[in-house]
C-alpha angles and dihedrals in degrees: 000000000000113000114215117213121218133204125226096259092044089055091047092053091049092047093050089050091054091045093051091046096053112016114023090161088072089072091061094046090047092053091049091050093048094048091046094049092048092049093048092051095046092045089049088062099038100045098066091045092048092048093049090047092048093050088051092059101094097188098047116119132225091261090060092052092047091052090049091049095046092046093050093046093048094047092047092048093049092048091048093049092049092048094046097046092044091048094049095048093042091054096045096042090041088058089051091052091051091048091050091053090047089055089047090054091052090049090050095051090048090050101048121106114279091243087055091047090056093046110105091213091059091048090051091047091054093047091051093045092050094043100043100028109040112003098106146343091285093053125107103273100047094031091056090053099041097044092036090059090047090048093053090050090049093051096047093048091047090054089060092047094044091053091051097045093044090054096046108026115011092174093062090048090055091050092051093048092050092050091047090051092054091050092047093051090050091051091045088059090051092049091051091052091046092052093053097042105039094077090065089050091051091050090054090050091050091052091047092053090049091054093046093050093049096043091059098036108120093217090059095050096093096050093044091056101036095047097038094242094152092092092048092054092045095049095047093045090049090050092051092047088051091053091050092048091049092051092047091050090051090047091051092048093049091048091047095053092047089054092046090055090052092045093053090051088048093053091054090047094049094047093051093044096049092045089054093050095047090049089054092052092049091049089047091234089119122053123219093254091046089049090051092048095047094042091052092043093051091049092048092043091052092048091045094051090048090048091045091054090047093048091044090051091050092046091051090047089050089049089055091047090056093061096092091042089056092047091053091049088051090052089052091048091052091051091045090053089057090045093050111135105299118184110237109244116243089240088069098045120105117261124243089271090058092248124122114199108201128198117193120201129189114202117192092321120184126179133189122185117234110277094009121133096216140032117267091203124037126196097331113185125168141120130234101203123213109277093007125135107220126182127206110200137169141107122308112286095026092122102260098131091042089058090050092052091048091049092054094047093248088123132021129230119257085219137351131046139278114202130196109201087336095311117123108242090219090067092058130077116255092249091052088056094046092050091065095061139062109190131189109200132200091245114066119222108206112181126210090249137093123298089252093052090049089057092042109022095207133106095254113023122200098255095202092052091044091053091048091052091047090051093049091049092054097248099115096110094041094052093042089057093055118104094245100019112218091358094059110123117240128223123008095254093101106011127041090215094051116134129231123216125213118248093263093046091049090053090051088051088054089051089052088053090053092046091050091054089054094198121174094247126048119201121192108191103190094298090161098049090119092056126086116262095256093050091046091052090052093048093048092051088049090051090050091056093048093052099045110154095021127104106256134190116197119192123194142140089214106085097197092063095064102042090111092064121110090234137009127208117200115207130197129170092352095306136102105250102172138005134187143080120316091255092048093050093048091051092047093053119205132114095330094054091042093052092044091053092049092049091046091065089063095045099062091142088066095045095129092052091051092049091052090050093055095051 
């Protein structure tokens, strides 16, 4: 995928758009925080000078001093309240904004095309976006807001100080600017190094999370213990932690030296500035109150310039950390553009009877996986007619599952066309493609929800339809025996009393899910691969009866399980080698008949079935 680069102001405009879309109240809190911070800093300079000046007025009465004191106290209190309230709300609402974007990122990665979801570069992009952009309060989204607000306050306050210093002591202003320039250049070097090196750090974090997830995964527990993998996990995790620690030490050292450069420039600036002020007092060209004002202003100006450079560095770092977030949002926008409201063609609308016969045609389809050197599928052309039972068979890796994913719209052909009732799949939205198919995959996806919600993954399933699907899938007795029936929670990830299904029961639950969807085309992608051949043959025949009248695609590497199909396609090396009925293919000889004969030797228990098939 192409990775768009974004400038600082482009990112700021995008960020402000997100802020205004989701949390407009942050604008008010930011203004309050900025005004409060400015007032506190300016008052911090003015108060000592005013007090010294007031004390110097020999003929002022008590009332004058009381007014001065009350005015100073009130202004300080108001400024403090504004700054505190603005800061509290900015932090809390800023966290909410970051959390909202984190949820958006998860929604984006769940909504990308399947071929994008299986692309390592997209996985890496998501890991970097989540880690840099939304992981914590110092990450891109919240850091850009927090330090951006501080930066605006720094700049506005500095404008006031600059105007004052320029008018009274231009020399000190020049010294401060020179020192600030040195500090900025030093920090710019650090930021450049950070931008180049942080990707390696993020990659190490991603690998560490992978190891941690797999080390504690229950399904891996047996292999870890039986094959003594504990040491392997430990060594690799230790290595990754070492890489992270090394990068963090280098980061700390680079940051330290950049700060030292700024500190040395600051020492020279302070020495020259204070020498200038003391010389003015000695020469009586500067009064005590003016000295107090200028001394405080120089100190605040110095602190402000240092803070401005720090805030600017953090804002620019946050801007860099938003890059992957922006790229993921762009990816979502590209997908959304394709999914823009597309009127469903009449050829794909249900008939008056409510049925929707669907014919799927592959025309010269080729497919190459991202990053691969060769095509996995080559010039695939065939038709799954409406109501037909079609089998895709062949050895593992022949391309059977790839064809199924392309057929459903999960992936898109590198070249060629896939047509639904004559309509090019590329002209439809992804959801319109998905709605035509009800797949049952080899891997079961059991959710930490109720049995009913696993059959119908919605908030409020249609109980009658769920029960009908469960009955058709042969799970009536199993579900009836559960403590809460259809409402029994599954897995122990959320509920301690969650139930676990056996492999065969889980596959039947997946069939119930497909039956509940009631799509025009059923796809069975080796869901019974873990079963023995006889059991698989029984299940496939049962599936065939349940889906009578629908277009069905059956995938298996066991040829005996799909003999009942109207037509069989034999795949090898990503090409269609043979096509026909089981009887036709056996009479023709060739790779199908050869593979069937080899498998028959291992299926002696089903000898009679094999003999019938060859007659």
